[in-house]
VOZA-27534 format. One line per field, with one value per residue (C-alpha): x, y, z. Coordinates in pm, 1 decimal, decimal comma. Layout:
<bavos>
east X	...
north Y	...
up Z	...
</bavos>
This chain:
<bavos>
east -534,8	-580,6	-237,1	-157,8	166,9	325,8	644,3	759,9	817,7	1122,4	1098,6	1139,4	818,6	613,0	697,0	532,7	199,9	239,3	286,8	19,6	-210,8	-180,5	-223,6	-529,0	-660,7	-578,6	-784,5	-1094,9	-1084,5	-1160,8	-1010,0	-893,1	-553,0	-317,4	-25,8	305,8	412,2	120,4	247,1	320,9	209,4	-25,7	39,7	-195,2	-498,8	-499,4	-794,1	-751,3	-508,9	-387,3	-52,1	66,8	38,3	312,4	565,2	385,5	356,8	754,1	777,4	564,4	682,4	1077,3	1181,1	945,3	1086,8	1439,7	1496,5	1329,8	1600,6	1585,0	1392,2	1290,6	958,7	891,0	578,4	449,9	117,2	-215,1	-481,5	-862,3	-1080,3	-1334,0	-1114,1	-1418,0	-1553,3	-1270,8	-1527,7	-1665,9	-1379,3	-1363,8	-995,0	-704,9	-404,9	-9,6	18,7	340,1	483,6	767,8	773,5	398,4	415,1	681,0	447,6	145,3	339,4	456,7	118,3	-30,7	223,4	166,9	-230,1	-167,7	39,5	-197,3	-464,4	-255,6	-191,7	-569,2	-675,1	-964,6	-843,3	-847,6	-908,6	-588,2	-406,6	-416,7	-324,7	-35,0	-79,2	0,2	-340,7	-340,5	-683,9	-1015,1	-1258,4	-1519,9	-1558,2	-1463,5	-1548,2	-1640,7	-1317,6	-1032,6	-960,2	-615,4	-434,4	-115,4	-44,7	342,9	456,2	720,7	846,9	1045,6	1267,2	1205,8	1412,5	1257,6	1472,4	1182,2	849,4	692,8	392,9	200,0	-47,6	-294,7	-528,2	-773,3	-803,0	-1011,5	-744,5	-669,5	-494,5	-152,5	67,0	322,4	573,3	544,8	776,7	1049,0	1170,7	1494,4	1483,3	1812,2
north -1301,5	-975,1	-741,8	-426,9	-216,1	-127,6	-43,6	-278,3	-154,9	-231,4	-505,7	-216,2	-116,6	-431,1	-512,9	-181,6	-298,4	-585,1	-414,6	-147,6	-390,1	-589,8	-246,7	-168,8	-577,9	-469,8	-211,4	-354,0	-334,2	-686,9	-623,3	-859,7	-777,4	-745,1	-1026,7	-867,1	-1075,1	-801,8	-492,9	-231,9	77,2	36,7	287,9	153,0	-142,2	-291,9	-562,7	-834,2	-867,9	-1145,3	-1316,0	-1231,7	-886,7	-898,7	-862,9	-581,2	-372,7	-416,6	-247,7	38,5	67,7	17,1	342,6	535,8	348,8	326,3	733,4	748,5	823,7	599,9	802,4	776,4	828,9	847,2	630,6	745,6	796,7	603,6	708,2	567,6	568,3	687,6	1044,7	1223,3	974,2	848,9	738,5	469,9	407,0	85,3	111,8	162,6	271,3	412,0	747,6	858,1	1230,2	1260,3	1202,0	1162,5	1392,0	1158,7	841,8	1073,2	1168,5	815,2	670,8	945,0	826,8	476,2	578,5	729,1	472,4	222,7	397,8	394,4	77,8	-30,1	-19,4	198,1	526,7	496,4	788,4	927,9	826,0	1103,0	964,8	709,3	475,3	155,6	-59,1	-189,2	-333,6	-369,3	-276,9	-536,2	-388,0	-49,0	13,4	361,0	437,5	573,1	269,7	413,5	465,9	350,2	316,9	376,8	732,5	605,1	715,1	484,2	625,5	359,9	380,5	306,7	98,8	-52,4	-73,3	-394,6	-560,2	-799,9	-1060,4	-1097,1	-1462,3	-1445,1	-1731,4	-1803,2	-1678,8	-1358,3	-1260,5	-1433,4	-1195,6	-1276,6	-1090,6	-1108,9	-812,2	-604,5	-262,1	-91,9	295,7	495,1
up -1207,1	-1018,1	-1004,2	-851,0	-855,5	-511,8	-347,7	-82,2	328,0	512,3	815,4	1057,5	907,4	877,1	1261,6	1354,0	1171,0	1351,6	1663,7	1593,3	1514,2	1868,7	2067,6	1817,5	1944,2	2311,9	2274,3	2175,8	1784,2	1576,3	1229,4	942,3	996,6	730,0	714,9	765,6	425,2	273,5	389,6	114,5	-90,2	-334,5	-581,4	-861,4	-850,8	-1167,7	-1107,5	-1330,3	-1609,5	-1833,6	-1762,0	-2085,3	-2017,6	-1765,9	-2089,5	-2178,2	-1887,7	-1884,8	-2196,7	-2132,5	-1746,6	-1787,7	-1970,2	-1724,9	-1414,5	-1478,6	-1476,3	-1124,0	-900,8	-553,2	-341,7	55,8	255,8	614,9	752,3	1091,4	1204,4	1225,1	988,6	864,7	587,0	508,7	622,0	741,2	985,0	1194,6	1490,6	1194,4	1021,5	761,8	739,4	959,3	817,1	894,5	682,9	505,6	684,0	439,9	60,5	-8,5	-313,9	-471,1	-404,7	-548,5	-870,3	-940,6	-912,8	-1175,0	-1420,7	-1341,2	-1395,9	-1717,4	-1876,8	-1772,5	-1982,8	-2283,4	-2289,1	-2207,4	-1850,5	-1744,9	-1539,3	-1185,0	-891,9	-827,5	-504,3	-263,4	72,2	40,9	330,6	473,0	544,6	872,4	930,5	745,6	1054,8	1170,6	1523,8	1679,1	2008,7	2121,7	2343,3	2262,5	2075,1	1920,7	2252,6	2334,8	1945,6	1907,0	1767,3	1573,9	1262,9	1009,7	687,9	390,3	109,7	-226,6	-471,4	-714,2	-760,2	-838,4	-1014,9	-805,9	-829,6	-580,0	-493,5	-253,4	-42,1	300,2	510,4	309,2	12,8	-126,0	-303,9	-537,0	-720,1	-1096,0	-1198,8	-1027,3	-1192,7	-1035,4	-977,5	-1149,3
</bavos>
């Protein structure tokens, strides 16, 4: 199964993502938009893993994650990847304004634990974000005009392991494991 480790976001953030997508679409942006059910912050994409490894993940992640105090972050502000080409983005996202250091630190530890149990180390999460869409076409005008500047505070109470099944209509995510924070 394809898998990743992520932090869920609130319904308020999911509504902001939908509103952002609608505004961008009205501005002429064509993209493969992220569905409301799939909105999250990825800490680490794992790739292929065996279903039987879910138990092994629990053994290794539970001691670490159960000692992390719950925390908050603030979502707000539009961004793009690649960072050095905002006029020709491939991905449009909402960023994390406050609390990103905590997310980056947790992602680093997740990466370290995955390396210890035999998964290749990956580039560290450096820009915590919520993907809004993967760009197909972007107009040359101010395509971002009118996007809400709202900041939303999100409380993190757990970290989750998801499987991702790719379909023609987009990925389907299924939660495989939930680790509660302290």
